[in-house]
Structures are given as C-alpha cells and as structure tokens.
C-alpha positions as CSV (number, residue, x, y, z in Angstrom):
1,M,-4.3,0.2,3.3
2,R,-2.5,-1.3,0.3
3,T,-3.2,1.6,-2.1
4,E,-0.7,0.5,-4.7
5,V,-2.7,-2.6,-5.6
6,I,-6.2,-1.3,-5.3
7,D,-8.2,0.0,-8.3
8,W,-10.0,3.2,-7.4
9,L,-12.6,5.3,-9.3
10,G,-12.3,9.0,-9.7
11,I,-13.2,12.1,-11.7
12,L,-11.4,15.4,-12.4
13,A,-11.3,17.5,-9.3
14,T,-12.7,21.0,-9.5
15,K,-10.5,24.1,-9.3
16,E,-12.3,25.1,-6.1
17,E,-11.6,21.7,-4.4
18,I,-7.9,22.0,-5.1
19,T,-7.5,25.6,-3.9
20,D,-9.8,25.1,-0.9
21,N,-7.7,22.1,0.2
22,N,-4.4,24.1,-0.3
23,L,-3.2,21.5,-2.9
24,G,-2.3,24.0,-5.6
25,R,-3.4,27.0,-7.6
26,S,-5.6,25.0,-10.0
27,N,-7.0,21.6,-10.9
28,C,-4.8,21.5,-14.0
29,I,-1.5,23.3,-14.8
30,V,1.6,23.0,-17.1
31,N,4.5,21.9,-14.9
32,K,8.2,22.7,-15.3
33,W,8.7,19.7,-17.6
34,D,6.0,21.0,-20.0
35,T,3.6,18.3,-19.0
36,L,0.0,18.8,-18.0
37,Q,-0.5,18.0,-14.3
38,F,-4.0,17.6,-13.0
39,Y,-5.9,16.3,-10.0
40,I,-8.3,13.3,-9.8
41,K,-10.8,13.1,-7.0
42,V,-11.4,9.6,-5.6
43,I,-15.2,8.8,-5.6
44,S,-15.1,5.1,-4.7
45,R,-14.7,3.3,-1.4
46,M,-14.7,-0.2,0.0
47,P,-17.9,-1.5,1.7
48,G,-18.1,-0.4,5.3
49,Q,-15.4,2.2,4.8
50,A,-16.1,5.7,5.8
51,S,-16.1,8.3,3.1
52,N,-12.6,9.7,2.8
53,T,-12.1,12.1,0.0
54,Q,-8.7,11.9,-1.6
55,Y,-7.1,13.9,-4.3
56,V,-4.5,12.3,-6.5
57,I,-2.0,13.9,-8.9
58,C,-2.0,12.7,-12.5
59,F,0.3,13.6,-15.4
60,S,-0.8,13.7,-19.1
61,N,2.1,11.5,-20.2
62,R,0.8,8.7,-17.9
63,L,-2.6,8.9,-19.6
64,D,-2.5,6.7,-22.6
65,N,-5.8,7.4,-24.3
66,E,-6.3,8.6,-27.9
67,A,-9.5,10.3,-27.1
68,I,-7.8,12.8,-24.7
69,I,-5.4,15.0,-26.5
70,D,-2.8,17.5,-25.1
71,N,-2.6,20.2,-27.8
72,Q,0.9,21.4,-27.1
73,A,0.8,23.9,-30.0
74,Y,-1.8,26.0,-28.2
75,D,-1.0,28.9,-25.8
76,E,-0.7,27.7,-22.2
77,D,-4.1,29.0,-21.1
78,V,-5.9,27.6,-24.1
79,R,-4.0,24.3,-23.8
80,V,-5.0,23.9,-20.2
81,N,-8.7,24.9,-20.7
82,D,-9.0,22.5,-23.7
83,Y,-7.5,19.6,-21.7
84,V,-9.8,20.3,-18.7
85,K,-12.8,20.4,-21.0
86,Q,-11.9,16.9,-22.3
87,L,-11.1,15.4,-18.8
88,K,-14.5,16.5,-17.4
89,N,-16.2,13.8,-19.7
90,Y,-14.5,10.8,-18.1
91,F,-14.3,8.4,-15.2
92,F,-10.8,7.4,-14.2
93,R,-9.8,4.0,-12.9
94,F,-6.4,3.9,-11.4
95,N,-4.1,3.0,-8.4
96,Y,-1.6,5.2,-6.9
97,E,1.7,5.5,-5.0
98,V,3.1,8.0,-2.5
99,N,6.1,9.9,-3.8
100,Q,9.0,11.2,-1.7
101,A,7.3,14.5,-1.2
102,G,4.3,12.8,0.3
103,F,1.9,13.4,-2.6
104,F,-0.4,10.7,-4.1
105,V,0.5,10.1,-7.7
106,A,-1.8,8.0,-10.0
107,K,-0.6,5.1,-12.2
108,N,-2.0,2.4,-14.3
109,I,-4.8,4.8,-15.5
110,D,-7.8,3.8,-17.6
111,V,-10.7,5.9,-18.6
112,I,-14.4,5.5,-19.6
113,S,-17.0,8.1,-20.5
114,L,-18.9,9.7,-17.7
115,S,-22.4,8.1,-17.3
116,E,-25.6,10.1,-17.4
117,A,-26.4,8.8,-13.9
118,Y,-23.4,10.6,-12.4
119,Y,-23.9,13.9,-10.6
120,P,-21.5,16.0,-8.4
121,G,-21.1,14.5,-5.0
122,K,-22.1,11.0,-6.0
123,G,-20.2,8.1,-4.5
124,Y,-19.5,4.5,-5.5
125,T,-19.0,1.3,-3.5
126,T,-16.4,-1.2,-4.9
127,I,-17.7,-4.8,-5.1
128,P,-15.9,-8.0,-5.9
129,M,-17.0,-9.5,-9.2
130,I,-16.7,-12.8,-11.0
131,V,-17.2,-12.8,-14.8
132,S,-18.2,-16.0,-16.5
133,K,-15.5,-17.7,-18.6
134,H,-12.8,-15.2,-17.4
135,P,-10.2,-16.0,-14.7
136,V,-9.0,-13.2,-12.6
137,Y,-5.5,-14.7,-12.8
138,H,-4.2,-17.1,-15.4
139,N,-4.6,-20.1,-13.1
140,D,-7.7,-19.0,-11.3
141,T,-11.0,-20.9,-11.2
142,V,-13.2,-20.3,-14.2
143,Y,-17.0,-20.5,-14.0
144,D,-19.1,-21.0,-17.2
145,N,-22.3,-20.1,-15.5
146,Y,-23.7,-18.9,-12.2
147,E,-24.9,-22.5,-11.2
148,Q,-21.2,-23.6,-11.0
149,L,-20.4,-20.7,-8.7
150,E,-23.4,-21.4,-6.5
151,Q,-22.4,-25.1,-6.2
152,T,-18.9,-24.1,-5.2
153,L,-20.2,-21.9,-2.4
154,K,-22.6,-24.6,-1.2
155,E,-19.7,-27.1,-1.0
156,G,-17.7,-24.7,1.2
157,M,-14.8,-24.5,-1.3
158,Y,-12.6,-21.6,-2.2
159,V,-14.3,-19.4,-4.7
160,S,-11.8,-17.1,-6.5
161,K,-8.8,-15.0,-6.1
162,L,-9.1,-11.2,-6.0
163,N,-7.2,-8.7,-8.0
164,K,-7.0,-4.9,-7.4
165,Y,-9.1,-5.2,-4.2
166,N,-8.3,-4.5,-0.6
167,T,-8.6,-7.9,1.0
168,T,-8.5,-6.5,4.5
169,D,-12.0,-5.1,3.9
170,L,-13.6,-8.5,2.9
171,E,-15.4,-8.7,6.2
172,N,-17.5,-5.7,5.2
173,I,-18.7,-7.4,2.0
174,P,-21.9,-9.5,2.5
175,Y,-22.2,-10.2,-1.2
176,I,-20.4,-10.6,-4.5
177,L,-21.5,-10.0,-8.1
178,F,-21.6,-12.6,-10.9
179,H,-21.6,-11.2,-14.5
180,D,-22.8,-13.6,-17.2
181,T,-21.1,-12.7,-20.5
182,E,-23.7,-14.5,-22.5
183,T,-26.9,-13.0,-21.0
184,L,-25.0,-9.8,-19.9
185,E,-26.9,-10.1,-16.6
186,Y,-25.5,-9.2,-13.2
187,R,-26.5,-11.4,-10.3
188,I,-26.1,-10.8,-6.5
189,V,-25.1,-13.8,-4.4
190,G,-24.3,-13.6,-0.7
191,N,-25.6,-13.0,2.8
192,F,-22.0,-13.9,3.9
193,T,-21.2,-13.8,7.6
194,G,-17.4,-14.3,7.4
195,F,-14.5,-15.2,5.1
196,E,-11.1,-16.8,4.9
197,Y,-8.7,-15.3,2.4
198,D,-5.7,-17.2,1.0
199,P,-3.6,-15.4,-1.7
200,M,-3.1,-18.7,-3.5
201,K,-6.5,-20.4,-3.1
202,G,-8.8,-17.4,-3.1
203,I,-11.8,-16.7,-0.8
204,H,-13.7,-19.1,1.3
205,Y,-17.0,-17.6,2.3
206,E,-19.0,-18.5,5.5
207,F,-22.8,-18.2,5.6
208,S,-25.7,-19.7,7.4
209,E,-28.2,-18.9,4.6
210,L,-27.2,-18.3,1.0
211,K,-29.3,-15.8,-1.0
212,S,-29.3,-14.8,-4.6
213,F,-31.2,-12.5,-7.0
214,L,-30.8,-10.7,-10.3
215,F,-29.9,-7.1,-10.8
216,E,-33.1,-5.0,-11.1
217,E,-33.6,-3.2,-14.4
218,D,-33.1,0.4,-13.1
219,W,-29.9,-0.6,-11.3
220,Y,-27.9,-1.1,-14.5
221,D,-27.7,2.7,-15.1
222,D,-25.9,3.2,-11.8
223,V,-22.8,1.0,-12.2
224,V,-19.4,1.7,-13.7
225,S,-17.6,-1.1,-15.5
226,F,-14.3,-1.0,-17.4
227,E,-13.5,-3.2,-20.3
228,G,-11.2,-6.1,-19.4
229,N,-11.9,-5.7,-15.7
230,H,-13.0,-9.1,-14.4
231,S,-12.6,-8.7,-10.7
232,L,-14.6,-5.7,-9.5
233,L,-17.5,-3.4,-10.2
234,Y,-18.3,0.2,-9.0
235,V,-21.9,0.3,-7.8
236,G,-23.6,3.6,-7.0
237,D,-24.1,4.0,-3.2
238,Y,-27.9,4.3,-3.6
239,V,-28.0,1.0,-5.5
240,H,-25.7,-0.6,-2.9
241,K,-28.1,0.3,-0.2
242,K,-31.0,-1.1,-2.3
243,I,-29.0,-4.4,-2.7
244,M,-28.4,-4.6,1.1
245,T,-32.1,-4.1,1.8
246,K,-33.2,-6.8,-0.7
247,L,-30.5,-9.1,0.6
248,D,-32.0,-8.8,4.1
249,E,-35.5,-9.4,2.8
250,S,-35.0,-12.2,0.3
251,E,-35.7,-15.9,0.9
252,P,-32.6,-18.1,1.2
253,I,-31.8,-20.5,-1.6
254,A,-29.7,-22.8,0.6
255,V,-29.0,-23.4,4.2
256,N,-25.5,-24.4,5.2
257,E,-25.9,-27.6,7.1
258,M,-22.3,-28.7,6.8
259,E,-20.8,-29.7,10.1
260,D,-17.7,-27.9,11.3
261,T,-16.1,-31.3,12.0
262,S,-16.6,-32.4,8.4
263,V,-14.9,-29.2,7.1
264,E,-12.0,-29.7,9.5
265,E,-11.7,-33.4,8.5
266,N,-11.7,-32.4,4.8
267,E,-9.0,-29.7,5.4
268,K,-7.0,-32.2,7.5
269,A,-7.1,-34.8,4.7
270,I,-5.9,-32.1,2.2
271,W,-3.1,-31.0,4.5
272,E,-2.0,-34.6,5.1
273,D,-1.6,-35.0,1.3
274,V,0.5,-31.8,1.2
275,Q,2.7,-33.0,4.0
276,D,3.3,-36.3,2.2
277,S,4.4,-34.5,-0.9
278,E,6.7,-32.2,1.1
279,W,8.5,-35.1,2.8
280,E,8.9,-36.7,-0.6
281,F,10.5,-33.5,-1.9
282,I,12.9,-33.5,1.1
283,E,14.0,-37.0,0.1
284,H,14.4,-35.8,-3.5
285,F,16.4,-32.8,-2.2
286,E,18.8,-35.2,-0.4
287,A,19.1,-37.4,-3.4
288,V,20.0,-34.5,-5.7
289,A,22.8,-33.5,-3.3
290,K,24.2,-37.0,-3.1
291,K,24.0,-37.4,-6.8
292,D,26.2,-34.3,-7.1
293,G,28.7,-35.8,-4.6
294,L,27.7,-33.6,-1.7
295,F,26.8,-34.8,1.8
296,Y,24.6,-33.0,4.3
297,T,22.8,-34.2,7.4
298,K,19.1,-34.8,6.9
299,R,18.6,-32.4,9.8
300,D,20.4,-29.6,8.0
301,L,18.4,-30.2,4.8
302,I,15.1,-30.1,6.7
303,N,16.2,-27.0,8.7
304,F,17.3,-25.2,5.6
305,H,14.1,-26.0,3.7
306,T,11.9,-24.9,6.6
307,A,13.9,-21.7,7.1
308,V,13.6,-20.8,3.4
309,K,9.9,-21.2,3.2
310,S,9.2,-19.4,6.4
311,S,11.8,-16.6,6.5
312,S,12.3,-13.5,4.4
313,L,16.1,-14.0,4.5
314,V,18.2,-17.1,5.2
315,I,22.0,-16.9,5.9
316,L,24.2,-20.0,5.6
317,S,27.3,-19.8,7.8
318,G,30.1,-22.2,8.5
319,L,33.7,-23.1,7.7
320,S,35.0,-22.4,4.2
321,G,34.4,-25.4,2.0
322,T,31.4,-26.8,3.9
323,G,29.2,-26.5,0.9
324,K,27.1,-23.5,1.6
325,S,26.9,-22.3,-2.0
326,Q,26.5,-25.8,-3.3
327,L,23.6,-26.4,-0.9
328,V,21.7,-23.4,-2.4
329,Q,22.4,-24.7,-5.9
330,C,21.2,-28.2,-4.9
331,Y,18.0,-26.6,-3.6
332,A,17.4,-24.7,-6.8
333,K,18.1,-27.9,-8.8
334,A,15.7,-29.9,-6.6
335,L,13.0,-27.3,-7.3
336,G,13.7,-27.5,-11.0
337,L,14.8,-23.9,-11.3
338,G,16.8,-23.1,-14.4
339,D,19.0,-20.0,-15.1
340,E,15.9,-17.8,-15.1
341,G,14.7,-18.9,-11.7
342,F,18.0,-19.2,-9.9
343,H,20.4,-16.2,-9.7
344,M,23.8,-16.4,-7.9
345,I,25.3,-12.9,-7.1
346,P,28.9,-12.8,-5.9
347,V,29.2,-10.0,-3.4
348,R,32.3,-7.7,-3.9
349,P,34.4,-6.2,-1.2
350,N,34.1,-2.6,-2.6
351,W,30.3,-2.4,-2.4
352,N,29.5,0.7,-0.2
353,D,25.8,1.4,-0.8
354,D,22.8,-0.1,-2.5
355,S,23.6,1.5,-5.8
356,D,26.3,-1.2,-6.1
357,L,23.6,-3.8,-6.0
358,I,20.6,-2.0,-7.5
359,G,22.0,0.7,-9.8
360,F,21.9,4.5,-10.1
361,V,20.6,7.4,-12.1
362,D,23.1,8.7,-14.6
363,S,22.1,12.4,-14.4
364,M,24.5,13.4,-17.2
365,H,22.9,11.1,-19.7
366,M,19.5,11.0,-18.0
367,V,19.3,7.2,-17.9
368,Y,18.9,4.6,-15.2
369,R,21.9,2.3,-15.1
370,P,21.2,-1.0,-13.3
371,S,24.0,-2.8,-11.6
372,D,25.8,-5.4,-13.7
373,T,24.8,-8.1,-11.2
374,G,21.6,-8.5,-13.0
375,F,19.7,-8.3,-9.7
376,I,17.2,-5.7,-10.8
377,N,16.4,-7.5,-14.1
378,T,15.6,-10.6,-12.1
379,L,13.3,-8.7,-9.7
380,M,11.5,-7.0,-12.7
381,E,11.1,-10.4,-14.4
382,A,9.7,-12.0,-11.2
383,C,7.0,-9.4,-10.7
384,Q,5.6,-9.6,-14.2
385,E,2.0,-11.0,-14.2
386,R,3.0,-13.9,-16.5
387,N,5.6,-14.9,-13.9
388,K,3.7,-14.6,-10.7
389,N,3.4,-18.4,-10.4
390,K,7.1,-18.9,-11.0
391,L,9.5,-19.5,-8.2
392,Y,12.8,-17.5,-8.0
393,L,15.8,-18.0,-5.8
394,I,18.4,-15.3,-5.4
395,C,21.7,-16.1,-3.5
396,F,24.2,-13.5,-2.3
397,D,27.4,-15.4,-2.2
398,E,29.9,-14.4,0.5
399,M,27.5,-11.5,1.4
400,N,29.7,-10.2,4.3
401,L,32.7,-9.4,2.1
402,A,31.1,-5.9,2.2
403,R,29.0,-4.4,4.9
404,V,25.5,-5.8,4.5
405,E,24.0,-2.8,6.3
406,H,25.3,-0.6,3.5
407,Y,24.6,-2.3,0.2
408,F,21.5,-4.2,1.5
409,S,20.0,-1.3,3.4
410,Q,16.7,-0.9,1.6
411,F,16.1,-4.7,1.7
412,L,16.5,-4.9,5.5
413,S,13.4,-2.8,5.8
414,I,11.4,-4.0,2.8
415,L,11.6,-7.8,3.5
416,E,9.7,-7.5,6.7
417,M,6.7,-5.8,5.1
418,P,3.6,-7.5,3.9
419,E,3.8,-8.8,0.3
420,K,2.0,-6.0,-1.5
421,S,3.9,-3.4,0.4
422,R,7.4,-4.7,-0.5
423,I,8.3,-2.0,-2.9
424,L,11.9,-1.2,-3.9
425,R,12.5,2.4,-5.0
426,L,15.1,2.7,-7.7
427,Y,15.2,6.4,-8.0
428,S,13.4,9.6,-6.9
429,S,10.1,10.6,-8.5
430,E,11.6,13.8,-9.8
431,Y,13.4,11.7,-12.5
432,G,10.2,9.7,-13.4
433,S,9.3,11.4,-16.6
434,R,12.8,12.6,-17.5
435,L,14.8,9.4,-17.9
436,Y,15.1,8.0,-21.4
437,N,14.7,4.4,-20.2
438,S,12.0,5.0,-17.5
439,D,9.6,2.8,-19.5
440,K,11.9,-0.2,-19.0
441,Y,13.1,0.7,-15.5
442,K,10.2,2.0,-13.5
443,Q,10.6,4.1,-10.4
444,T,9.6,1.2,-8.2
445,V,9.8,-2.6,-8.3
446,E,7.4,-4.9,-6.4
447,I,9.1,-7.7,-4.6
448,G,6.7,-10.6,-4.5
449,N,6.6,-13.7,-2.2
450,N,7.6,-15.8,-5.2
451,I,11.2,-14.7,-4.6
452,R,13.3,-16.3,-1.9
453,F,16.6,-14.6,-0.7
454,I,19.5,-16.6,0.7
455,G,23.0,-15.5,1.7
456,T,26.2,-17.4,2.3
457,V,28.9,-16.1,4.7
458,N,32.4,-17.0,5.9
459,I,33.5,-15.8,9.3
460,D,37.2,-14.9,9.1
461,E,39.5,-11.9,9.1
462,S,38.5,-10.9,5.6
463,T,34.9,-10.4,6.4
464,F,32.5,-8.1,8.3
465,H,30.4,-9.1,11.2
466,F,26.6,-8.6,11.1
467,S,24.7,-6.0,13.2
468,D,21.6,-6.8,15.1
469,K,19.6,-5.2,12.3
470,V,20.6,-8.1,10.1
471,F,20.3,-10.8,12.8
472,D,16.8,-9.6,13.6
473,R,15.6,-10.3,10.1
474,A,17.6,-13.5,9.2
475,N,17.6,-17.1,10.0
476,V,21.3,-17.9,10.4
477,I,22.1,-21.5,9.8
478,K,25.5,-23.0,10.6
479,L,26.0,-26.2,8.6
480,D,27.3,-29.3,10.2
481,I,30.0,-31.4,8.5
482,V,29.0,-35.0,7.9
483,P,31.7,-37.3,9.3
484,Y,33.9,-38.4,6.4
485,T,33.4,-42.1,7.4
486,D,29.7,-41.6,6.6
487,W,30.3,-40.5,3.0
488,K,28.8,-43.3,0.9
489,T,28.7,-43.2,-2.8
490,G,26.6,-45.4,-5.1
491,E,23.4,-45.3,-7.1
492,V,20.9,-42.7,-6.0
493,S,17.3,-43.0,-6.9
494,T,14.4,-40.5,-6.7
495,K,10.9,-40.2,-8.1
496,A,10.9,-39.3,-11.8
497,S,7.9,-37.0,-11.2
498,Y,10.1,-34.8,-8.9
499,F,12.4,-33.8,-11.8
500,K,10.2,-30.8,-12.7
501,E,10.0,-27.1,-12.2
502,W,8.0,-26.5,-9.0
503,T,5.6,-23.5,-9.3
504,Y,5.1,-20.9,-6.6
505,E,1.6,-22.2,-6.0
506,E,2.8,-25.7,-5.4
507,Y,5.6,-24.5,-3.1
508,Q,3.2,-22.2,-1.2
509,K,1.0,-25.1,-0.3
510,W,3.8,-26.2,2.1
511,V,3.7,-22.8,3.9
512,R,1.5,-22.4,6.9
513,L,0.9,-19.3,9.0
514,P,0.7,-19.7,12.8
515,K,-2.6,-18.6,14.4
516,D,-2.1,-15.1,15.9
517,N,1.7,-15.5,15.3
518,I,2.3,-16.7,18.8
519,L,4.1,-19.6,20.5
520,L,2.9,-22.0,23.2
521,D,2.6,-20.5,26.7
522,Q,5.7,-22.2,28.1
523,E,7.7,-21.3,25.0
524,R,6.8,-17.6,25.3
525,E,7.4,-17.6,29.0
526,F,10.9,-19.1,28.5
527,I,11.8,-16.5,25.8
528,W,10.6,-13.7,28.1
529,R,12.8,-15.0,30.9
530,V,15.7,-15.0,28.4
531,H,14.9,-11.5,27.4
532,E,14.9,-10.3,31.0
533,L,18.2,-12.0,31.6
534,L,19.9,-10.5,28.5
535,N,18.4,-7.1,29.1
536,S,19.9,-7.1,32.6
537,C,23.3,-7.4,31.0
538,G,22.7,-4.4,28.7
539,K,19.8,-2.4,27.5
540,N,20.7,-3.1,23.9
541,L,20.4,-6.9,24.4
542,G,17.1,-8.7,24.4
543,V,14.5,-10.6,22.3
544,G,12.1,-8.4,20.3
545,P,8.6,-9.3,19.2
546,R,9.7,-9.8,15.6
547,I,11.9,-12.7,16.6
548,L,9.0,-14.3,18.6
549,K,6.8,-14.2,15.5
550,Q,9.6,-15.6,13.3
551,I,10.2,-18.5,15.6
552,A,6.5,-19.3,15.7
553,K,6.4,-19.3,11.9
554,Y,9.4,-21.6,11.6
555,L,7.9,-24.1,14.1
556,V,4.5,-24.3,12.5
557,N,6.3,-24.9,9.1
558,L,8.3,-27.9,10.2
559,P,7.4,-30.8,7.9
560,S,5.1,-33.3,9.6
561,S,6.2,-36.9,9.2
562,D,6.5,-40.0,11.3
563,N,10.0,-40.5,9.9
564,K,12.5,-40.7,12.8
565,E,14.8,-38.3,10.8
566,N,12.3,-35.5,11.0
567,I,12.7,-32.5,13.3
568,S,10.3,-32.4,16.2
569,R,8.9,-29.2,17.7
570,R,11.2,-29.5,20.7
571,E,14.2,-29.9,18.5
572,G,13.0,-27.1,16.2
573,F,12.6,-24.7,19.2
574,D,16.2,-25.5,20.1
575,I,17.4,-24.9,16.6
576,Q,15.6,-21.6,16.4
577,F,16.9,-20.5,19.8
578,V,20.4,-21.0,18.4
579,Q,19.7,-19.4,15.0
580,R,17.6,-16.5,16.1
581,I,18.7,-15.6,19.6
582,M,22.2,-17.0,20.4
583,T,23.5,-15.2,17.3
584,K,22.6,-11.9,19.0
585,I,24.5,-12.6,22.2
586,R,27.8,-10.8,21.7
587,G,30.0,-8.7,23.9
588,Q,32.8,-8.5,26.5
589,R,33.5,-10.6,29.6
590,E,32.3,-8.0,32.0
591,Q,29.0,-7.7,30.3
592,L,28.1,-11.4,29.6
593,Y,30.2,-13.7,31.6
594,T,27.7,-14.4,34.4
595,I,24.9,-15.6,32.1
596,F,27.2,-18.4,30.9
597,E,28.3,-19.5,34.4
598,D,26.7,-22.6,36.0
599,E,27.0,-21.2,39.5
600,A,25.5,-17.8,38.7
601,E,22.1,-16.9,40.2
602,N,20.8,-16.2,36.7
603,S,22.2,-18.1,33.8
604,L,21.1,-19.6,30.5
605,L,22.0,-23.1,31.6
606,K,19.6,-22.8,34.6
607,L,16.8,-21.6,32.4
608,F,17.4,-24.6,30.1
609,D,17.0,-26.9,33.0
610,E,14.0,-25.1,34.3
611,Y,12.2,-25.2,31.0
612,S,13.2,-28.8,30.0
613,D,9.5,-29.4,29.1
614,V,10.0,-26.9,26.2
615,S,13.2,-28.5,24.8
616,D,16.3,-30.5,25.7
617,F,18.3,-27.5,24.4
618,V,21.1,-29.8,23.1
619,E,22.3,-27.4,20.4
620,S,21.9,-24.4,22.6
621,K,24.0,-25.9,25.3
622,K,26.8,-26.5,22.8
623,V,26.8,-22.9,21.7
624,V,26.8,-21.7,25.4
625,D,30.0,-23.8,25.9
626,I,31.6,-22.3,22.8
627,K,30.8,-18.7,23.9
628,K,31.8,-19.4,27.4
629,Q,35.2,-20.6,26.2
630,E,35.6,-17.6,23.9
631,I,35.0,-15.2,26.8
632,K,37.6,-17.2,28.8
633,D,40.2,-17.2,26.1
634,Y,39.7,-13.8,24.4
635,G,37.7,-11.7,26.9
636,Y,34.8,-11.4,24.4
637,T,32.4,-13.5,22.3
638,L,31.1,-12.9,18.8
C-alpha cells in the first residue's frame, strides 16, 4: 500500500490505546529534543478495505497550525496536558512514512475542528471526489457542472486524475462524489463495475447502468472535508452504507450501449495518431544529430529512444569517441530540454559511496551538505508539484570510472520500484528536526517517472566492469559506427513544430505497458531454454523474471511504422537478447566454452536455429562469435 501518497484521517490516540499496544508510556510526551511527540489514530480506510487500526507518531514542530500552541514556558506535565487538551478538538489529515526504526511518522499534516457527529470508535470511508471548477492537478480536466461530468462518463472517456488516493483500491469504489461549488451540493454518481487507471489520463470507469442522486440532508453532518482538498472526502461508515443501499435501489439514468468494438476502434485511432507523432519525433531526433555534425544509424536512434522510454536505466557502451555523450545531448536537444531539464554529471574515479553523489550530514555543523554535482537539487526540482509535467534527463558520463555498485547503490534498488515508492533517503530520521537546513533538504526525495537516467561507459584498463546487479537493471547499448563513406553533410530540415520543449505528458503517450508483462509463448520458451543452458554452466548464471519483464516492455514500446528503417519485433527481440542477456554471460573457458561451440550437444547457436521463428538472431550470433574468440585467445570472456 502506497502510504506515502495517501491522505488519511485521524484523531489523537488515547493514553490507554498507546500503553495497551506497547507503543509508549503515554499518548503525548516531551522527547529528548524538547519537542512534543504524540500519537494519531487512523480512523479512515479505503472502500472494501478491512478495518486496520494504525497509530502514527507526530511531532509538534511538524504541525503548522496557529490554533494549536505548544506552551514551552509551562512545566513539563502542564505543558503536555495543555497540548493534549487542544489536540482532542481536531481531526488530522496526513500521510506518513516509515522511519529506519520501523515507526510510522506523520507528515504533510492539516487539521480541522472535530465535528459534533464524531464519537469514539467511529470510522470513515475515503471516497474520490471531483469539485466543480477545480482541477486535481494543474493540467487535469475541469468540470463547470455535474452535467459535464455525466456526459464524459456516458461517452466512455477518462474522467479525472486522482491525488492522495490509493489507486490499487479503485475496484472497490462503485461511486464517486461531485461537489458543486455554487450550490454547495454533493452528488453521488456511479454503479461502476470496473475501471482502468492511467496516471496521465486519469480514470476510465466501466458500467452497464449509470446512476446518480443528491446527498440527503442528514448525510451532510457525517462527512469530513478539508479546505483546499479537491480530490477526496471522508464519509462516515454509516452514511457510506446508506449510499450503497440507495445506489442499488435507484433507477438508472443511462444504459451503456456502446459496443466494445467501437471503443477499441476509437482507442486504435488515438494510438495511431500517437505512433505517427512518435515516428516524426525520431526523424526530428536524427535531423538534430546530423545538424550537429553527428552520424548514427537510424537503428541505434530507434533502439536508444525505445530503451529510454521503457527502462529505468540505459547505459551507452562503445569505443571512445563513438559519440555516446553527444547522443544523450542530441536526445535532450530534440526533446527541447534546456539547462534545467538536462543535467550531465561527470563521474569521478575517487567516488566510493553514495555520499559522493548524493551528499552527507555534517554532524559538526548540523547541516546537510549535498554533493557539488547538483544531482540532489535536480531531483528536488523535478519532484515539485509545479514541475511534475516537465521532463528531466540525467546523464552519468563515464559512469564506470568508479564502482557503480558503490556510489549508485541506493538507486540500483530504488529504480525498480513503482513510481510512488521510489523514495531516496538522504539521511537518518534522527537528524530530521535537528539539521539547520532540513526545511530545504528533506529526509527523503521522491524520484518520479518524469526523470530518465542514462549512463555512458568506456571499457578499457582505466574502468571497472559491471556486476550482475547493474546488468539486471540496465539496458546496455553498444553503438555502431556509421561507415565514414556514408557521412553526408548538407542542409537538414525538420518540422518547425518539433523545436519545442516536450512535456512529460506528451512523452508518456508514447509509453505502453505490456499486458501481464509477458512475452509470446515461443519467446518465453526460448528464454527458458537459454536460462537452463546457462544455469547448467553455473548456478549464478541465468535469466531472472525481471529481465523477462524488461524485454517485454521494450518490445511493446518499439515505434510502429511501415517505414523500412523501423525495428521489427523479431529484430527487437534479437537486440534485447544482446543487451539484456548476452551482457551477463561472462566467465572462464572451462565454464562457458561448450555453449559457444557449434558441435556441442547444447549451445546457443543450436537454440538460435531451433527458434528461428522468434528471430534471425543476427546480432546475437555476432556477439557469440566475439565471445567465442575471446575464450579462445584469452581463456575467458567479459
């Protein structure tokens, strides 16, 4: 459950609740930093979710409210009792994080006076809400009235994005609320049977019969709403049950007669427009490179673009001087990213741990000192709400001059997590309220999907080789050199409309997710056979499920075009086999030699021939020949 992005409702826990659950000696104390520390009891839940009482720690210095005062001049007992007396009068809206000690700690706290309808033991259900004339996000759909929302639902279009809500629980929500800011009325609309959630487009609801009715008069006393909150409402469990009953008994206002085929045709038409724009961007990308006097094969440009949009980390490899860094710069230029959106970080040979990249706590002066690379400032800028629709590109130049597993250690785990769980921890929670600049440099930084990470590497005696931990998470691309006889200069043209800054939302339209994250049957069977072959050579060799999913994501994101220069699925599978699997095949002659031999009972070449219906494996066979020669010449292959 993504607790860090969900808004919860709570009240002050009682002293008995805290002691009975062995959480502390009281519900409010003065801690060693002379800060009041108290417990909030969660009283809200998502629809369909079983009641799960949770107690969350809160600190008085995180509670920015003029109505609740910590009278530090009082004696400790009086100070605590006075503060508890104030806290008992409020609801708390908050989200929370888990600190290193395993405790839940509240953040982003807001308060509102306790309603008369509240009584001890009462629970609330969290319901998505749309407020007229107020977008949830700056670029979200705005509805002036309920009729516009109803029409959107009838047309089968995406309704709205969600904020501060657990989207995994959408299937348990048969209705949403519409709040009219002019009439101040709440209206129920729903009877939903399913949903599709897209973080960029919002929610697409499914229904056979649409129903709607106004809030009844006596229900208004049993809801909790916070000022400025336009995405959810806390509804008393009793009223929630009443709504569910009335939803079941009400007459439908519309029957969904839309044919599935028409929906599919509409989505197909939209996707075809997106594909056309993506191919035009690739042409623009190539033109930008040529205009800068750089020459890459169209295949490398398509491969690079597809890898960047479908991978958490892309690594460019190749001979020194093949234009790895320039390719990243050209991509940033083609996307219209300026100095704010594109950040090149030269890796230094003396980096030993992530403090060299991220920064560290100066305990003598009690400040957080970020690295002079500017990396943290870029991450902080990218996660600001105002920048959520901006695209960011961060390139680690010559990233294997130091050991990636050391200075990039946190990222190797973080980048594989879901978007809202990609949290970078800068320092321990014990420093949270003690650092002078903790307001600027928070304890954690969220790494959004609007940031793309790329690395360039040289393979020579001055660099370190990658471990499987890196290879498992990266798409490693080796650039081809365009024959010098094909270098042609001259006037390069591209659409004027493409010289712009592409937003994250526009870029994300090109990204597709494979259904169930799986490959075709023959493709999976081939990779399993390869896994068994490698595993027979050594228990540390093989193809993990993560790689299977990554290959599937790459293939489904290949641009679709009839252009003969495009990469087909067969070619894409070959490319991914080289970039995702062949990079991991390393070792000595005694361990690996047989799998490269033509005459061996089990070999990669025989598998290539057996599964020729999957791919021609042109690039894979070239790499097999190279590794085979390395084993013959040196006794090992890297």
